[in-house]
C-alpha positions as CSV (number, residue, x, y, z in Angstrom):
1,M,35.8,14.5,-10.3
2,L,37.2,11.4,-8.6
3,R,38.5,13.5,-5.7
4,K,35.1,15.1,-5.2
5,L,33.4,11.6,-5.3
6,Y,35.9,10.3,-2.8
7,G,35.3,13.3,-0.6
8,D,31.5,12.7,-0.7
9,M,31.9,9.0,0.2
10,T,34.2,9.9,3.1
11,R,31.8,12.5,4.5
12,N,28.9,10.0,4.2
13,A,30.8,7.0,5.5
14,F,29.2,7.3,8.9
15,A,25.7,7.4,7.4
16,Y,26.5,4.3,5.3
17,R,27.7,2.4,8.4
18,M,24.5,3.3,10.3
19,L,22.4,1.9,7.4
20,I,24.1,-1.5,7.4
21,P,22.1,-3.0,10.3
22,Y,18.9,-1.8,8.7
23,V,19.8,-3.3,5.3
24,V,20.8,-6.6,6.9
25,F,17.6,-6.7,8.9
26,L,15.5,-5.9,5.8
27,A,17.3,-8.5,3.8
28,L,16.7,-11.2,6.4
29,L,13.0,-10.4,7.2
30,V,11.8,-9.3,3.7
31,L,14.1,-10.2,0.9
32,Y,15.0,-13.8,2.0
33,P,11.3,-14.9,2.5
34,I,10.4,-13.5,-0.9
35,I,13.2,-15.3,-2.7
36,A,12.5,-18.5,-0.7
37,N,8.8,-18.4,-1.5
38,F,9.6,-17.9,-5.2
39,V,12.0,-20.8,-5.3
40,I,9.4,-23.1,-3.6
41,S,6.8,-22.0,-6.2
42,L,9.1,-23.3,-9.0
43,Q,9.5,-26.8,-7.5
44,A,7.2,-29.7,-8.3
45,D,8.0,-33.4,-8.3
46,G,11.7,-32.7,-7.7
47,L,11.9,-30.6,-10.8
48,W,12.2,-26.9,-11.6
49,T,9.0,-26.1,-13.5
50,L,6.0,-23.7,-13.9
51,K,3.6,-26.4,-13.1
52,N,2.4,-24.9,-9.9
53,Y,1.5,-21.6,-11.6
54,Q,-0.3,-23.5,-14.4
55,Q,-2.3,-25.4,-11.8
56,V,-3.2,-22.2,-10.0
57,F,-4.5,-20.5,-13.1
58,K,-6.3,-23.6,-14.4
59,E,-8.3,-24.2,-11.2
60,P,-12.0,-23.5,-11.6
61,V,-12.1,-21.6,-8.3
62,F,-9.3,-19.2,-9.4
63,A,-11.7,-16.9,-11.4
64,K,-14.0,-16.8,-8.4
65,V,-11.2,-15.9,-6.0
66,A,-9.9,-13.2,-8.4
67,F,-13.4,-11.8,-8.6
68,N,-13.8,-11.8,-4.8
69,T,-10.4,-10.1,-4.4
70,V,-11.5,-7.3,-6.8
71,I,-14.9,-6.8,-5.1
72,W,-13.3,-7.0,-1.6
73,T,-10.5,-4.5,-2.5
74,V,-12.6,-2.0,-4.4
75,G,-15.5,-2.1,-2.0
76,S,-13.3,-1.8,1.1
77,V,-11.1,1.0,-0.3
78,V,-13.9,3.1,-1.6
79,L,-15.9,2.9,1.6
80,Q,-12.9,3.4,3.9
81,L,-11.9,6.5,1.9
82,L,-15.4,8.0,1.9
83,V,-16.2,7.3,5.5
84,G,-12.7,8.5,6.6
85,F,-13.1,11.6,4.5
86,V,-16.5,12.6,5.9
87,L,-15.4,11.9,9.5
88,A,-12.1,13.9,9.0
89,L,-14.2,16.9,7.8
90,L,-16.5,16.6,10.8
91,L,-13.7,16.1,13.3
92,N,-11.8,19.1,11.9
93,Q,-14.6,21.4,13.0
94,D,-14.2,23.4,16.2
95,F,-16.5,22.0,18.9
96,R,-16.4,21.1,22.5
97,G,-14.9,17.7,23.3
98,R,-13.2,17.5,19.9
99,A,-10.1,15.7,21.3
100,F,-12.2,13.1,23.1
101,F,-14.2,12.3,20.0
102,R,-11.1,12.1,17.9
103,S,-9.6,9.6,20.3
104,I,-12.6,7.4,20.4
105,I,-13.6,7.5,16.7
106,L,-10.1,7.3,15.3
107,V,-8.1,5.2,17.8
108,L,-10.6,2.6,18.9
109,P,-11.2,0.8,15.6
110,W,-7.5,0.9,14.6
111,A,-6.2,-0.2,18.0
112,T,-8.7,-3.1,18.3
113,P,-6.9,-6.4,17.5
114,D,-8.0,-8.0,14.2
115,I,-9.2,-11.2,15.7
116,V,-11.3,-9.4,18.3
117,V,-12.9,-7.4,15.5
118,G,-13.6,-10.5,13.4
119,V,-15.2,-12.4,16.3
120,A,-17.3,-9.3,17.4
121,W,-18.6,-8.8,13.8
122,Q,-19.2,-12.5,13.5
123,W,-21.5,-12.4,16.5
124,M,-23.3,-9.3,15.3
125,Y,-24.0,-11.0,12.0
126,N,-25.3,-14.2,13.6
127,D,-28.5,-15.1,11.8
128,M,-30.3,-16.1,15.1
129,Y,-28.8,-14.0,17.9
130,G,-27.0,-11.2,16.1
131,V,-27.8,-7.7,17.1
132,L,-27.8,-6.4,13.5
133,N,-30.7,-8.6,12.5
134,D,-32.6,-7.7,15.7
135,I,-32.2,-3.9,15.0
136,L,-33.2,-4.2,11.3
137,F,-36.2,-6.4,12.2
138,R,-37.4,-4.0,15.0
139,L,-37.1,-1.1,12.6
140,G,-39.2,-2.9,10.0
141,I,-36.4,-2.9,7.4
142,I,-36.4,-6.7,7.1
143,D,-39.2,-9.3,7.6
144,Y,-37.0,-12.2,8.6
145,Y,-33.5,-12.6,10.0
146,L,-30.9,-12.7,7.3
147,P,-28.2,-15.4,7.1
148,W,-25.4,-12.8,6.7
149,L,-22.5,-15.2,6.7
150,A,-24.3,-18.1,5.0
151,D,-25.4,-16.4,1.9
152,Q,-22.7,-15.7,-0.7
153,D,-23.7,-12.2,-1.7
154,L,-24.5,-11.2,1.9
155,A,-21.2,-12.6,3.1
156,R,-19.2,-10.5,0.7
157,L,-21.0,-7.4,1.8
158,A,-20.6,-8.4,5.5
159,V,-16.8,-8.7,5.4
160,I,-16.5,-5.4,3.4
161,I,-18.6,-3.6,6.0
162,A,-16.6,-5.0,8.9
163,N,-13.3,-4.1,7.1
164,T,-14.6,-0.6,6.5
165,W,-15.2,-0.2,10.3
166,K,-11.7,-1.6,11.0
167,G,-9.8,0.5,8.4
168,F,-11.6,3.8,8.0
169,A,-9.6,5.3,10.9
170,L,-6.4,5.2,8.9
171,S,-7.9,7.3,6.1
172,A,-9.5,9.7,8.5
173,M,-6.2,10.3,10.3
174,F,-4.4,11.0,7.0
175,Y,-7.1,13.4,5.9
176,L,-7.4,15.1,9.3
177,A,-3.6,15.6,9.3
178,A,-3.9,17.2,5.9
179,L,-6.8,19.4,6.9
180,Q,-4.7,20.7,9.9
181,T,-2.2,22.1,7.4
182,V,-4.8,24.3,5.6
183,P,-4.2,28.0,6.7
184,H,-7.3,29.5,8.1
185,E,-6.5,32.7,6.3
186,L,-7.3,31.0,3.0
187,Y,-10.8,30.3,4.2
188,E,-11.2,33.9,5.4
189,A,-10.0,35.3,2.1
190,S,-12.4,33.0,0.1
191,E,-15.3,34.2,2.3
192,V,-14.3,37.8,1.6
193,D,-14.5,36.9,-2.1
194,G,-18.0,35.6,-1.6
195,A,-17.2,31.8,-2.0
196,N,-19.7,29.4,-0.7
197,V,-19.0,26.2,1.2
198,F,-18.6,24.1,-2.0
199,Q,-16.4,26.7,-3.6
200,K,-14.1,26.9,-0.5
201,F,-13.8,23.1,-0.5
202,L,-13.1,22.9,-4.2
203,N,-10.6,25.8,-4.4
204,V,-8.9,25.7,-0.9
205,T,-9.3,22.3,0.7
206,W,-9.2,19.9,-2.2
207,P,-5.9,21.0,-3.8
208,I,-4.2,20.4,-0.4
209,L,-6.0,17.1,0.2
210,R,-5.4,15.6,-3.3
211,P,-1.9,14.3,-2.7
212,F,-3.0,12.7,0.5
213,V,-5.9,11.1,-1.2
214,V,-3.6,9.5,-3.8
215,T,-1.2,8.2,-1.1
216,T,-4.0,6.9,1.1
217,T,-5.7,5.1,-1.8
218,M,-2.4,3.4,-2.7
219,L,-1.6,2.3,0.9
220,T,-5.2,1.2,1.6
221,T,-5.3,-0.8,-1.6
222,I,-2.1,-2.7,-0.8
223,W,-3.1,-3.4,2.8
224,T,-6.6,-4.5,1.7
225,I,-5.3,-7.0,-0.9
226,N,-2.9,-8.5,1.7
227,Y,-5.4,-8.4,4.6
228,F,-6.0,-11.8,6.1
229,P,-7.3,-12.0,9.7
230,L,-10.7,-10.5,9.3
231,I,-12.0,-12.7,6.5
232,F,-10.4,-15.8,8.0
233,T,-11.9,-15.2,11.4
234,M,-15.4,-14.3,10.1
235,T,-16.0,-16.8,7.3
236,G,-12.8,-18.8,6.7
237,G,-13.3,-17.9,3.0
238,G,-16.8,-19.4,2.8
239,P,-19.5,-20.0,2.1
240,A,-18.5,-21.9,-1.1
241,N,-15.4,-19.7,-1.5
242,A,-17.6,-16.6,-1.7
243,T,-15.2,-14.5,0.5
244,D,-12.0,-16.2,-0.5
245,T,-9.3,-13.8,-1.6
246,F,-5.8,-14.5,-2.9
247,V,-4.3,-14.5,0.6
248,T,-6.9,-16.6,2.3
249,Y,-7.0,-19.1,-0.5
250,A,-3.1,-19.4,-0.4
251,Y,-3.3,-19.9,3.3
252,R,-5.8,-22.7,3.1
253,T,-4.0,-24.3,0.2
254,A,-0.8,-24.5,2.3
255,F,-2.1,-25.4,5.8
256,R,-5.4,-27.3,5.0
257,F,-4.4,-29.1,1.8
258,L,-0.7,-29.1,2.6
259,D,0.2,-28.1,-0.9
260,F,3.0,-25.6,-0.1
261,N,4.3,-25.3,-3.6
262,R,1.0,-24.3,-5.1
263,S,0.4,-21.9,-2.2
264,A,3.8,-20.4,-2.8
265,A,2.8,-19.8,-6.5
266,M,-0.4,-18.0,-5.4
267,S,1.6,-15.9,-2.9
268,S,4.2,-15.0,-5.6
269,F,1.4,-14.0,-8.0
270,T,-0.1,-11.8,-5.3
271,F,3.2,-10.2,-4.5
272,V,3.8,-9.4,-8.2
273,L,0.3,-7.9,-8.4
274,V,0.9,-5.6,-5.3
275,F,4.4,-4.7,-6.6
276,L,2.9,-3.6,-10.0
277,I,0.3,-1.5,-8.2
278,S,3.1,0.2,-6.2
279,L,5.2,0.8,-9.3
280,L,2.2,2.5,-11.0
281,Y,1.7,4.7,-8.0
282,L,5.4,5.7,-7.8
283,R,5.4,6.4,-11.5
284,A,2.3,8.6,-11.2
285,L,3.8,10.4,-8.2
286,S,7.1,11.0,-10.0
287,R,5.2,12.5,-13.0
288,K,3.4,14.9,-10.7
289,E,6.7,15.9,-9.0
290,A,8.3,16.5,-12.4
291,E,5.3,18.7,-13.5
292,R,5.8,20.9,-10.4
């Protein structure tokens, strides 16, 4: 047994040595900041204490920030998945110029810098000169120009729509890649059996897409919770904290109010939340693998 173990370690020694730079790099850029942030969050008045966490949870604005984070995450994830799914189905069809439209629709939003997207949507939402109000007014949908970024409910909706445009391409690319793996013979066989469009989707397409949907949902949820530039550029968390999420509030607490310890506590709380979501996903994934 020991000889076999020693033989395996000897054969894999080269692979272990190749992994050392990656492990060191990961520890310096990921592990160290996480530990340092947690240490800072436990310091207050020169003492080791949970005071910063208590202040975070006792703040009147915390409930509103938590509500905003849930609305922001759920709204953005659902819309990104739906829009990406529909576009993937359309772009998977055989039509002339398919490669061109795939490049424009999928690459352009994802490749555009976050700050550029935020500024562009901020101007489109402008209550006096924005193109969105002008279009809606000309179509007779609204009777007056809406203050998109000045009203709390409209501001929440506005940042979710902008984030949907920015992030749907990732979901669409995942779905499109999955659709490319579906053998065309399965569709031909289902047509021979008399299956309609809905039945072909339910029995052929969906079983292959389902694992990609789960993975895309998890990744999109994590990235949306941690997404910072778009909200900060468009609204700065306003009006009246209406679009503040955990990450934007932690940033303003640190760099506007210079309370780095309390900001570290909020960041650590967000990290634990995202980590738990990842664990739930991995557990569900491992169960599905065991069932197979």
